[in-house]
C-alpha positions in Angstrom: -14.2 -16.7 -13.9 -13.0 -13.4 -12.7 -15.8 -11.3 -11.2 -15.4 -7.6 -12.5 -15.6 -4.9 -9.9 -15.6 -1.9 -12.3 -17.1 1.7 -12.2 -17.7 1.0 -15.9 -20.3 -1.7 -15.3 -22.8 0.0 -13.0 -25.9 -0.1 -15.3 -25.1 -3.8 -16.2 -24.5 -4.8 -12.8 -27.7 -3.2 -11.3 -29.8 -5.0 -14.4 -28.0 -8.5 -13.5 -28.8 -7.8 -9.7 -32.4 -6.9 -10.5 -32.9 -10.2 -12.6 -31.3 -12.3 -10.0 -32.6 -13.9 -6.5 -30.2 -13.8 -3.6 -30.0 -15.4 -0.2 -28.9 -12.3 1.3 -29.0 -8.5 0.5 -26.9 -6.4 2.7 -27.8 -2.7 2.7 -24.8 -0.7 3.6 -21.2 -0.8 2.3 -19.1 0.1 5.2 -16.9 -2.2 6.8 -19.5 -4.4 8.6 -21.5 -4.8 5.3 -18.4 -5.6 3.4 -17.5 -8.3 6.2 -20.9 -9.8 5.9 -20.8 -10.0 2.2 -17.5 -11.9 2.2 -18.5 -14.3 5.1 -22.0 -15.1 3.7 -20.6 -15.4 0.2 -17.7 -17.5 1.1 -20.1 -20.0 3.1 -22.2 -20.4 -0.1 -24.9 -18.0 0.3 -25.8 -15.8 -2.9 -24.9 -12.2 -1.7 -25.8 -8.8 -2.9 -24.9 -5.6 -1.5 -25.8 -2.0 -2.2 -24.5 1.3 -0.7 -26.0 4.6 -1.3 -22.9 6.5 -1.3 -19.5 5.2 -2.1 -18.1 2.1 -0.2 -16.6 3.3 3.3 -18.1 6.7 2.8 -19.6 6.9 6.2 -18.0 5.8 9.3 -15.5 3.6 7.7 -13.1 6.2 6.2 -13.3 8.4 9.2 -12.2 6.5 12.1 -8.9 7.2 14.1 -7.6 4.6 11.4 -6.4 2.1 14.3 -7.3 -1.8 14.8 -6.8 -1.3 18.2 -7.6 -3.5 21.2 -9.8 -0.7 23.1 -7.2 -0.4 25.9 -9.6 2.7 27.5 -12.5 0.0 27.6 -10.8 -1.6 30.8 -11.6 1.6 32.7 -15.5 0.7 31.9 -14.8 -3.0 32.8 -15.6 -4.0 29.1 -13.5 -7.0 29.6 -15.3 -9.4 27.2 -15.0 -6.8 24.3 -11.1 -6.0 25.2 -10.8 -9.9 24.9 -12.3 -10.3 21.6 -11.3 -7.1 19.7 -7.9 -7.4 20.9 -7.6 -11.0 19.7 -9.0 -9.7 16.4 -6.2 -7.2 15.8 -3.6 -10.1 14.8 -6.5 -11.7 12.6 -7.1 -8.5 10.8 -3.4 -7.9 10.3 -2.5 -11.5 9.0 -5.3 -11.3 6.5 -4.0 -7.9 5.1 -0.6 -6.8 6.2 -0.6 -4.1 3.4 -3.5 -2.2 5.0 -2.6 -3.0 8.6 0.9 -2.6 10.6 1.9 -2.9 14.3 2.8 0.7 15.8 4.3 0.9 19.2 2.3 3.3 21.4 3.5 5.4 24.3 1.2 6.3 27.1 2.9 8.9 29.3 1.9 9.4 32.7 2.0 12.8 34.9 1.7 13.6 38.4 -1.9 15.4 37.8 -3.0 12.9 35.1 -5.6 9.9 34.9 -3.0 7.3 34.7 0.0 6.6 37.4 2.7 4.1 37.0 0.8 1.3 38.8 -2.3 1.6 37.0 -0.7 1.8 33.7 1.5 -1.0 34.4 -1.5 -3.3 35.7 -3.9 -2.1 33.0 -1.5 -3.0 30.2 -0.6 -6.2 31.8 -4.3 -7.2 32.0 -4.7 -6.0 28.5 -1.8 -8.0 27.1 -3.5 -11.1 28.9 -7.0 -10.3 27.5 -5.8 -9.4 24.1 -3.5 -12.6 23.8 -0.7 -10.3 23.0 2.5 -11.8 21.3 5.4 -12.0 23.6 7.6 -9.6 21.5 4.5 -7.0 21.7 3.9 -7.2 25.2 4.0 -3.9 27.3 7.2 -2.4 28.6 7.2 0.4 31.3 9.5 3.2 30.9 11.3 5.7 33.1 11.0 9.4 32.7 14.2 9.7 30.9 13.3 6.5 28.6 9.7 8.1 27.9 11.3 11.3 26.7 14.0 9.3 24.7 11.2 8.0 22.8 9.3 11.3 22.1 11.3 14.5 23.2 8.5 16.7 22.3 6.1 15.7 25.4 5.7 18.0 28.3 8.6 17.5 30.7 6.7 19.1 33.8 5.2 16.5 35.8 6.1 13.6 33.7 6.8 10.2 35.9 7.4 7.8 33.0 5.4 5.8 30.3 3.8 2.6 29.4 5.0 1.3 25.8 2.7 -1.1 24.1 1.6 -2.1 20.5 -1.7 -1.1 18.5 -2.1 -1.6 15.0 -2.6 1.2 12.2 -4.8 0.7 9.5 -6.1 2.4 6.4 -9.8 2.1 7.4 -11.3 2.8 3.8 -8.8 0.5 1.9 -9.3 -2.1 4.4 -13.1 -1.9 3.7 -12.5 -1.8 -0.4 -10.0 -4.8 0.1 -12.7 -6.9 2.0 -15.2 -6.0 -0.6 -13.2 -6.7 -3.6 -12.5 -10.2 -1.9 -16.4 -10.8 -1.5 -16.7 -9.8 -5.2 -14.0 -12.2 -6.0 -15.8 -14.8 -4.3 -19.2 -14.2 -6.4 -21.1 -11.4 -4.2 -22.5 -8.8 -6.3 -22.0 -5.4 -4.8 -22.4 -1.7 -6.0 -22.1 1.7 -4.6 -24.6 4.8 -5.3 -27.4 2.5 -5.2 -29.8 3.9 -2.4 -32.3 1.7 -1.0 -35.5 4.1 -1.1 -38.2 1.5 -0.6 -38.4 -1.9 1.0 -40.5 -4.7 -0.8 -43.0 -7.0 1.3 -44.6 -10.1 0.5 -47.1 -11.4 3.2 -45.7 -9.0 5.8 -42.0 -10.4 5.5 -39.3 -8.4 4.0 -38.1 -9.8 0.4 -36.1 -7.0 -0.9 -35.4 -3.2 -1.7 -36.1 -1.0 -4.5 -32.5 0.7 -5.2 -32.3 4.0 -7.1 -28.9 4.4 -9.0 -27.8 7.7 -7.6 -25.4 8.2 -10.5 -27.2 6.9 -13.8 -30.8 7.3 -12.8 -33.4 4.3 -12.5 -34.8 2.2 -9.8 -34.0 -1.3 -9.7 -35.8 -3.9 -7.6 -33.4 -6.5 -5.8 -34.9 -9.4 -4.0 -33.7 -11.7 -1.5 -34.6 -14.3 1.3 -33.0 -12.3 3.9 -32.1 -8.6 4.2 -29.4 -7.2 6.6 -29.4 -3.8 7.7 -25.6 -2.7 8.1 -25.8 1.2 7.4 -24.1 2.4 10.4 -25.3 5.9 11.3 -28.5 5.2 9.2 -29.8 2.1 10.9 -32.5 3.7 12.6 -33.5 5.4 9.4 -33.8 1.9 7.7 -35.6 0.8 10.9 -37.9 3.5 10.3 -38.7 2.5 6.7 -39.2 -1.1 7.8 -41.8 0.4 10.8 -39.6 -1.5 13.3 -37.8 1.4 15.4 -38.6 0.3 18.7 -36.5 -0.7 22.0 -33.0 0.4 21.6 -31.9 3.2 19.2 -28.8 4.9 18.0 -26.8 7.6 19.6 -24.6 9.4 17.1 -21.3 11.0 18.2 -18.8 12.8 16.3 -15.1 12.4 16.1 -12.9 14.7 14.5 -9.2 14.5 13.5 -6.7 17.0 12.6 -3.4 16.2 10.1 -0.2 18.6 10.3 3.0 18.2 8.2 5.8 16.4 9.8 7.8 19.5 9.5 5.7 21.4 11.8 4.9 18.6 14.0 7.8 16.3 14.0 6.4 13.3 16.1 8.8 10.3 16.5 6.3 8.1 18.2 2.6 7.4 18.3 1.6 8.9 21.8 -2.0 7.8 23.7 -2.8 10.7 26.1 -5.2 12.0 28.5 -6.7 15.7 28.2 -7.6 18.4 30.8 -11.2 16.7 30.6 -9.8 13.1 31.2 -10.6 12.0 27.7 -7.9 10.2 25.8 -6.3 11.4 22.6 -3.9 9.9 19.9 -1.3 11.7 18.1 0.2 9.4 15.4 2.9 10.0 12.7 2.1 8.6 9.3 3.7 8.9 6.2 5.6 12.2 6.8 2.4 13.8 8.7 1.0 13.5 12.4 -2.5 13.5 12.9 -4.2 14.0 16.2 -7.7 12.9 17.2 -10.5 12.2 18.3 -13.3 14.6 19.7 -16.2 12.6 21.0 -19.5 14.7 21.0 -23.3 14.2 20.6 -24.2 14.9 17.1 -27.5 15.8 15.4 -26.8 17.4 12.1 -26.1 15.8 8.6 -25.4 12.4 8.6 -23.8 12.4 5.1 -21.6 15.3 5.6 -20.3 15.6 9.2 -18.0 18.6 9.4 -15.2 20.0 11.8 -16.2 22.9 13.8 -13.8 25.7 15.1 -14.7 24.6 18.5 -13.5 21.1 17.7 -10.5 22.4 16.1 -9.7 24.6 19.2 -10.3 21.6 21.6 -7.8 19.4 19.7 -5.3 22.2 19.4 -5.4 22.9 23.2 -4.8 19.3 23.8 -1.8 19.1 21.4 -0.2 22.2 22.9 -0.8 21.1 26.4 0.9 17.7 25.6 3.6 19.1 23.4 3.9 22.6 24.7 7.1 23.6 22.3 5.2 23.4 19.4 2.9 26.3 20.0 0.5 25.0 17.4 -2.3 27.3 15.9 -5.4 26.7 13.2 -2.9 27.8 10.5 -1.0 24.8 10.8 -3.6 22.4 10.1 -3.1 20.7 6.8 -6.2 18.8 6.5 -8.8 17.1 8.7 -11.8 15.0 8.7 -14.8 14.2 10.5 -16.8 10.9 11.2 -19.7 9.4 13.4 -20.1 6.8 15.7 -23.1 4.9 15.4 -23.5 3.9 19.3 -26.3 2.3 21.1 -27.9 4.5 23.3 -27.4 4.2 27.0 -29.3 6.5 29.6 -27.2 8.8 31.6 -23.7 8.3 30.0 -21.5 11.0 28.5 -20.3 10.1 24.7 -17.0 8.7 25.6 -18.7 6.4 28.4 -21.0 4.7 25.8 -20.4 1.3 25.2 -18.9 0.4 21.6 -20.6 -3.1 21.8 -22.4 -4.5 18.8 -25.9 -5.7 18.8 -28.2 -7.4 16.5 -32.0 -6.6 16.2 -34.6 -8.8 14.2 -37.7 -7.0 13.2 -41.1 -8.5 12.8 -40.8 -8.5 8.8 -37.4 -10.4 9.3 -35.0 -7.5 8.7 -31.8 -8.1 10.6 -29.9 -5.1 11.8 -26.6 -4.8 13.3 -25.6 -1.7 15.3 -22.5 -0.2 17.1 -19.5 -2.1 17.0 -16.0 -1.3 16.3 -13.8 -1.3 13.4 -11.4 -3.9 14.8 -14.2 -6.4 15.4 -15.8 -6.2 11.8 -14.9 -9.8 11.1 -16.3 -11.0 14.5 -19.4 -9.3 13.9 -19.8 -10.5 10.4 -19.4 -14.1 11.7 -21.9 -13.7 14.3 -24.5 -12.4 11.9 -23.9 -14.8 9.2 -24.1 -17.7 11.7 -27.9 -16.3 12.4 -28.3 -15.9 8.6 -27.3 -19.5 8.1 -29.5 -20.7 10.8 -32.5 -18.7 9.6 -32.0 -19.9 5.9 -31.6 -23.5 6.9 -34.5 -23.5 9.0 -36.6 -22.7 5.6 -35.0 -25.3 3.7 -32.1 -23.6 2.2 -28.5 -24.6 2.3 -26.6 -26.3 3.6 -23.9 -23.6 4.1 -20.2 -24.1 5.0 -18.8 -22.8 8.4 -17.1 -19.5 8.4 -13.7 -19.3 6.8 -12.8 -15.7 7.3 -10.5 -16.1 10.1 -7.7 -17.4 7.9 -8.6 -15.9 4.6 -6.4 -13.2 3.1 -8.6 -10.2 1.9 -7.7 -9.0 -1.7 -4.3 -7.8 -1.8 -3.5 -9.8 1.2 -1.9 -13.0 -0.4 1.8 -12.0 0.4 2.5 -15.3 2.4 1.6 -13.5 5.8 2.7 -10.7 7.7 6.3 -12.3 8.4 7.0 -12.3 4.5 5.3 -9.0 3.8 8.8 -7.1 4.0 10.4 -9.4 1.6 7.2 -9.0 -0.8 7.6 -5.3 -0.6 11.5 -5.5 -1.7 10.7 -8.0 -4.5 7.8 -5.6 -5.7 10.2 -2.6 -5.2 12.6 -4.2 -7.6 10.0 -5.1 -10.3 8.7 -1.3 -10.2 12.5 0.1 -10.8 12.6 -2.3 -13.7 9.6 -0.7 -15.3 11.2 3.0 -14.7 9.7 3.8 -11.2 11.7 5.5 -8.8 12.3 3.1 -5.6 10.2 5.2 -3.3 7.3 5.2 -5.7 7.3 1.5 -6.3 7.8 0.7 -2.6 4.9 3.1 -1.9 2.6 1.2 -4.6 3.8 -2.1 -3.2 2.7 -1.2 0.4 -0.8 0.2 -0.7 -1.9 -2.5 -3.1 -0.1 -5.5 -1.7 -0.5 -8.7 -3.9 -2.6 -6.6 -6.4 0.5 -4.4 -7.1 1.2 -6.3 -10.4 -2.0 -5.0 -12.0 -1.2 -1.4 -11.1 2.3 -2.1 -12.6 0.8 -3.5 -15.6 -1.3 -0.2 -16.1 2.0 1.8 -15.7 3.4 -0.2 -18.5 0.3 0.2 -20.9 0.2 3.9 -20.1 3.9 4.2 -21.0 3.3 2.6 -24.4 0.1 4.4 -25.1 1.5 7.8 -23.9 -0.2 9.4 -20.6 -3.6 10.6 -20.8 -5.3 14.1 -19.8 -2.0 15.4 -18.6 -1.7 12.7 -15.9 1.8 11.1 -15.1 1.9 7.6 -15.8 1.9 6.4 -12.0 -1.2 8.6 -11.4 -3.0 7.3 -14.4 -2.5 3.6 -13.5 -3.7 4.2 -10.0 -6.8 5.9 -11.3 -7.5 3.2 -14.0 -7.0 0.7 -11.4 -9.4 2.6 -9.2 -11.8 2.8 -11.8 -11.6 -0.7 -13.2 -11.0 -2.7 -10.1 -12.4 -0.9 -7.2 -15.6 0.8 -8.6 -14.4 4.4 -8.1 -17.1 6.3 -9.7 -16.0 10.2 -8.7 -12.9 12.1 -8.1 -14.1 12.4 -4.4 -13.9 8.5 -4.2 -10.3 8.3 -5.8 -8.8 11.2 -3.6 -10.4 10.2 -0.4 -11.5 6.5 -0.4 -9.0 4.7 -2.8 -5.8 6.9 -1.9 -6.4 8.7 1.3 -4.6 11.5 -0.4 -7.1 14.2 0.6 -6.4 13.6 4.2 -2.5 12.7 4.2 -1.2 14.6 1.0 -3.4 17.6 0.1 -1.1 19.1 -2.1 -0.8 16.0 -4.3 -4.8 16.5 -4.6 -4.5 20.1 -5.5 -1.7 19.2 -8.2 -3.7 16.4 -9.9 -7.3 17.4 -9.3 -8.2 18.9 -12.8 -6.5 16.1 -14.9 -8.2 13.5 -12.7 -11.7 15.0 -13.3 -11.0 15.3 -17.0 -9.8 11.6 -17.0 -12.7 10.1 -15.2 -15.1 12.2 -17.3 -13.5 10.4 -20.4 -13.6 7.0 -18.8 -16.9 7.1 -17.3 -18.9 9.2 -19.9 -19.9 12.1 -17.3 -22.3 14.4 -18.4 -21.4 18.1 -18.6 -23.3 18.5 -15.6 -21.9 15.6 -13.7 -18.4 17.3 -14.5 -19.4 20.5 -12.9 -20.9 18.7 -9.9 -17.8 16.2 -9.0 -15.7 19.1 -9.5 -17.6 21.1 -6.9 -17.8 18.4 -4.7 -14.2 17.8 -4.8 -13.6 21.7 -4.3 -15.9 21.6 -1.3 -13.9 18.4 0.4 -10.8 20.3 -0.1 -12.2 23.4 1.5 -14.0 21.4 4.4 -10.4 19.8 5.1 -9.0 23.1 6.3 -11.9 25.4 6.9 -14.4 25.3 9.9 -18.0 24.2 9.2 -19.1 27.4 10.0 -17.4 29.0 7.3 -18.6 26.6 4.7 -21.1 27.5 2.1 -24.3 25.0 2.0 -23.4 21.4 1.1 -24.0 20.3 -2.5 -26.9 18.4 -3.4 
């Protein structure tokens, strides 16, 4: 039986969840929550997940979009973490090659820089060893001439050479969505826009949550034997609700990224470089754009809508112009941007960049399990650790038995392509099929790369759109992607589609402006928006478009 994951089934799904009894209720629908839902359900635990916004709407769509091994953590002697997350990169890649891809990274070193030839060489060699890097992806050391051959835009003055090594680039929000879809396919119940407003206790033990449907209204009681707090930047908020916020607490830091068109910032090669204040910044080419980030500053503002300030943008522009002096970039060249929050565990006396990215698990007197900290790269391992703990606790109470963890070799949704080695051949095959239904080769290839083994479902919708005529002024391709997002990925608002299902608001903002009105109209028709919802969601999209290019100081107050 195929489990539906549709934005059209929200009320039915919430009623079903309210009428069930679960082994595990996960609060939080970012990558950590999605990973736990998949692991727990695959082991045989009946699992539910609720998310107060859209899936991945918090930290999990606002990262540097790298499944990376944390090279810089070697400087902090985080050897165990580098070894763990380094090895996890290859696991994440094999299980979802359509959302993760190897990216050669160039680390230039200068006379006045943080790194020299010796420290870079030794650091990358240790990194290769700890991360279990494949022989063909091990580091290479380059001369000054070879370094400039890889990237001619680099500052030439003082350049000594470079280190060349592999990181993995990902689409963070689509990775989260694909893991969530796989959990639902396995039988988990997951829903977005359902906010845990109250916790339910019996005899002092936590047994569930009252969730308010943010879109349709109504409050639903969802009960479970164990409750997991995987809310990222909001874990302390939920601990306060549980009256268990004590000991270690969160420290939120903000990271901002800027996006430039490739014609203005024609970067050939991903670069990892140090700044005047000895921080490290990435510049990465992606789909005809170049994005740069990130900042790392303490944050105490609105956790739902973190925004880039003029100071954030000026800092990154200065870093770019120092490393790529010929470009003379200005604020007018910024095509888009995003800001995200890192939920780190507070450490006394450390700067934001020095705080550990390790994850930790807290168990409250009521039994709530909280997972805090951690990195995108280590999501699967974090989920395994907490699901092991859930299994032990449930089995001690007479439930189970449960199967061992199976996610190490489990393709996520869209990842059934025969592994990373066969993925290029799969893309070629799907591109040919797309051409047969009238798509341009580049369009067919783009869809195959984005949706992986789910692309036939998108092609089917293109065919049905062709037969029925396009709806609401949408092209066949856009309509098919939008229908798939609504019917198979629980997209509920235009912002869900333009940011988290396609990434277009960050990497193709002109496309968003082109299609915004027909998309709002089509979603209103399909999902039965009220006039008030049409206005609200259209305004929400306009504000996101503006926030992508305008500093927070110039934005009107956030929508409610």
